[in-house]
Residue, then its C-alpha position, 0 to 999 in steps of 0.5 A: m884683792a887680799s892683802p899681801i903676804p907679810d914677812p917679819p920685819p927685818g931685825s924685829h925677832p932676835a934670836p933667843g939670848a941676844l943682847g937686851q933679850a932674856a935667855p930662854t925659860p925652860e918649861r916645867a912638867t910639874r906645872i900646866e902649861a900657860h900658853g895656848i893658841d897665844h904667840i910664844p915669845d922669843s924669851e921663852r923659846h927652847g930645846r932641841p929639833r932632837d927632842l922631836f924625835a921621841v915625841w913622834a916615836a912613842a905616838n907610832v909604837n902601837y896597836l894600830s900600827l899592827v892592825i893596819g900592817g896586818a890588814l895589807v895581807l888581808m887585802g890581798l897583797s904578799l908579804w913583800q908587796s905589803v912591805a913596800v906600800i908600808v914604806v912608801g906610805n910612811l914616806f908621808w911623815l917628810l910633809t908632817g916634818l915639813l910643816a913642824t917647820s912652821g912652829p918655830a917660825a911663827g912661835a904659834p901652833s898649826e891651828v893659828i898658823t893656818r889662818a894665812m891659808y883660810g883667813v881669819i873666819g874661814n881658819r874657824v870652820m877649818n878648825a871646828i870641822g878638820g880640827w876639833l871634830v876629827s880629833v875628838c873622834y880619833f880619840a874615841l875611836n884609840l880609846a875604844a881600842a884601848a879599852a878593849a886590850a883593857f877589858a881583856l887584862v881585867e878578865r884575867v884576874d877573874i873580874t867580869t867586865n859588866t858595863g860598871i867595870k867597862a865605864a870605870v876603865i874607859v874613864t881611868i884611861a882617859a884620865l891618864t891621857l888627859a892628865i898628860s895633855v892638861y899639863g902640856h907641852a913640857m910634860i909631853m916632852k918629858l914623858y915621851l923618851p921614857m915611854t918610847l924606850v918602854l914601848a920599843a922594848a915591848f915590841a922587840v919581844v912582840g918582834i921575835c915571836v912574830v918573826r919566828h912564826t912568819d912565812f917570808a914566802y907568803r903569797p895570796a893564793p890566788p894572786l891578785p889579778g892586774v887592776g885588782l893588784w893596782a887598786a890594792l896597792l894604792a888603797g894600801t898605800t892611802l891607808i898607811a898615808s892617812g896616818p901622817l897626813s892626819y897630823t896637820t897639826s905638827a907645828d903645835f909640839s915645835r912652836y917651843l924651839p928657837r927660831t934659829s933652829s935648823r929647818k932640816a933638823i926639824i923635818g928629819w927628827t920629826a919624820l925619823g921618829a914617826f917613820l922608823p917605829s911605824v914602818a917596824v910595827c906595821s911590818l910586824g902586823a904584816f909578818a903576824a898575817t901571813a901566820v895568823d888570822m889578823g882579822d881579830p889581831q888581839a886574839a890572833l897575837q895571843k897565839l903567837l906570844p908566850g902566856w907570861f908576856y901576853p898581859v904586858f904586851l896588853l899594858t903596852l897596847i894601852l900605853g901606846t894608845i895614851s901616848v898617841n891620844a894625849l897628842t890628839a887631846y892636846s891639839a883638840g884643845l887648841a883647835l877648840q881655842a882657835v874656833g873663837i871659843r874663849i876658854r883656857r887650854s887646859v879647859s878646852v882639853l878636859f872638855d874634849g875629853a869628856v866628849a870623847v869619853a861620852l862617845t866611846l861610852y855610847g859607842l861601846l855600851v849603848s849602840n853601834l855609834l864607833d862604827t858609824v864614826s870609823n866608817s866616816l873617818q874612813l873618808v877623812v882622807v878626802l880632806i885632809g890630803p888636800v889640807m896638808a897639800i895646801y899647807a905645805t904649799d903655803i909654807l914654801l911660798r912664803g919661805f918658811r917665813y911667818d909672823g907670829r904677832a900678826l897670825a895672832d891679830e883676829t881682827p878686820d885689821s889682820p893682814f890674814w883677814y883677806l875678803g870678809g875673813v875668809s882667804p879666797a885661794g885657800a877656800l876655793a883650793l880646798a874645795a876644788g881638791v875635796s871635789a876632785a878626791a871625792l870623785c875618786v874615792n872608792t871606800l864607803y862608796t865608788g866615785p865616777v873616777a875609781s868606777a871607770l878605772g876598775g876600782i881603782d882609788l886615786s883620791l889621795p894623790v888626785g886631791m893633793v895635786v890639785s889642791a896644791a896646784l890651784y893653791a900655789a896658782l891663786m896666792r900668785a895671781l891674788t897675793p904677790v909673794e914678795 
């Protein structure tokens, strides 16, 4: 039988600045972050929940959001149906905010906190597949998108984008991204507010130009029939929701906050920071799709933007990609450590970046590897939906309480060793949730449930509900909650 869920001993973690404890020591952005997946002591906690707003805002004012918004109209939805899907799908950022509360509670990143759900050994497997591999693939895909914008920018100054130039561009963008990730948490917190302001200003100009051409009465001709409409609405919601659901690592960026930080504020500032720009930029993509063919978004948007602004727009796309990829690379570095590889966080970030650059170079210059990776990631929602649901359920079951020092223990004496290093509750719930979701998929293949429902894809809600319900039942049966 698994060990009981441990709670921090009463009084064992005094508030920062309490009697006998040093005042919080602020990080310095100009120094490489010393901490990796180790526990952050209370004496080094600092900041306010509202600081999280800019982190999540900068990561969501980006090109990908425009593309996704346009894709909804291309799927056959009307403009206002697309906007409704955008709003509903982005409500999943509340779950990202909920997961962020575990950071200050444990003083640890998500990659360590999930030992409570899967066990010490089981969590290593989870981080290898659901953490490191997926993050590196996303990094490569985002880098490829930024590279395409950079290639267009280079060509505007009459430089031929041959193989050497393309390689140099990709490496340069990756180097700028990794510089932020290597310096770490303090650099992210310092840079992301000005980055948010720059990105917001640039996209405000894009918004003005797009709105001028928008057909606000747009409806597809012919409109989708009943079952087809529901299939498109659910597919669109899943597409939008895959963004917030992919950030099961939100505790990585909140773990330096004082333990006494308001949970409501952490949830609110995280969710709001991501929700507002994502809804706005995705909606702009949908608006643009009523006027131009968003099958080639970069070329289509050029028709709507003034000539003088287009180079600025391309630079904005690159900056937006750097902001989201810096977070991705940072978490990928922590995931590599959590797999069990004894390596400094800064070195692990550089290694992850090198792998992502190699994937991008190979994919863009040699083969269609990135297409293969992109298609594979369409099925990631089958995994990340249940993972997010299990994490959120665990937080609620434990009453937002985690013992960071106990989570750092990787020995068989750890309270999170469970059975042979694996938590039966987490492993079984994840397997059941992924299996149930896989039966309902209608993306690269059509599962039997989706086929029976005329193509309606219920993989997201089914996977999340099954995994959350089973995890809660098994935890209560095998691991009594006090």
